[in-house]
Structure formats: structure tokens, C-alpha cells
C-alpha positions as CSV (number, residue, x, y, z in Angstrom):
1,M,50.4,20.0,-33.5
2,T,53.2,21.4,-35.1
3,Q,52.3,24.9,-36.4
4,R,51.4,23.7,-40.2
5,D,48.7,21.5,-38.1
6,E,47.1,25.3,-36.9
7,R,44.2,26.7,-38.6
8,M,44.3,30.4,-39.0
9,G,40.9,31.7,-37.6
10,F,38.4,34.1,-40.3
11,W,39.9,36.8,-38.0
12,Q,43.1,36.3,-38.9
13,V,43.3,35.8,-42.0
14,M,41.4,39.3,-42.4
15,G,43.6,40.9,-39.9
16,S,46.6,39.6,-42.4
17,V,44.8,40.6,-44.6
18,L,43.9,43.8,-44.3
19,A,47.6,44.5,-42.6
20,A,49.0,43.6,-45.8
21,L,47.1,45.9,-48.2
22,L,48.1,48.8,-46.2
23,G,51.8,47.2,-46.4
24,V,52.7,47.4,-42.7
25,Q,52.3,43.3,-42.1
26,S,54.9,42.4,-39.5
27,E,57.9,39.5,-40.6
28,K,56.5,37.5,-37.9
29,N,53.0,37.4,-38.8
30,R,53.8,37.0,-42.5
31,Q,56.1,33.9,-41.2
32,R,52.8,32.3,-40.1
33,D,50.7,33.3,-42.5
34,F,52.6,31.0,-44.7
35,T,53.3,28.9,-42.8
36,S,50.3,27.9,-41.2
37,G,47.2,29.9,-43.6
38,S,45.7,28.3,-45.9
39,P,46.4,29.7,-50.2
40,F,42.7,29.7,-50.9
41,A,41.8,31.7,-47.2
42,F,43.8,34.6,-48.3
43,I,43.0,34.4,-51.7
44,A,39.2,34.7,-51.5
45,V,39.7,37.5,-48.4
46,G,42.0,39.4,-50.0
47,A,39.8,39.5,-53.5
48,A,37.0,39.9,-51.4
49,A,38.8,43.1,-49.3
50,T,40.4,44.4,-53.0
51,V,36.3,44.6,-54.4
52,V,35.3,46.6,-50.8
53,L,38.0,48.8,-51.1
54,I,37.4,49.8,-54.9
55,G,33.9,50.0,-54.5
56,L,34.5,52.5,-51.1
57,I,36.6,54.8,-53.7
58,W,34.2,54.7,-56.2
59,L,31.5,55.5,-53.6
60,G,33.9,58.0,-52.2
61,V,34.8,59.7,-55.5
62,R,30.6,59.7,-56.1
63,L,29.8,61.4,-53.2
64,L,32.5,64.1,-53.6
65,L,31.6,64.8,-57.6
66,A,27.4,65.2,-56.2
67,Q,28.9,67.7,-53.5
68,A,31.2,69.8,-56.1
69,G,27.9,70.0,-58.0
70,H,28.9,68.0,-60.9
71,P,27.0,65.1,-62.5
72,A,27.5,61.5,-62.1
73,P,28.6,59.9,-65.5
């Protein structure tokens, strides 16, 4: 079985996307991603991770504004 034939699991894709999102992806894992990962899986997980990150930032800002006594927009 070649490396191209191996399918990456969900948690491997999630770990790679989060590492890339934070900018700490190792060269070995980056090479693995480009040779054995499905582009659709990375796009889907990356889009979902981006939406979650934006939601967490939005929620954090709203909570901080509420703590400071400012009304939410």
C-alpha cells in the first residue's frame, strides 16, 4: 500500500488543520497531508474550524463588552 492509498482519519485531518491554522505544522506532516489527504476533507474541516474560531472570538467580545457594562450592538 503506497502512501497515496492511505486515507487520513478525521482526527488526523483535524490535527493538521488546527496546526496549520496556528502556523505550527511540521514539514513531515505537511508532506503527508499533500500526498495522502483528500483536498475536500481539508477544505471542509478548515471551513468549519474557521467558522468556530470566528464564533468564539465573537462570543468572547460580547462577553467582555457585557462585563464592561457596554450594551451589545
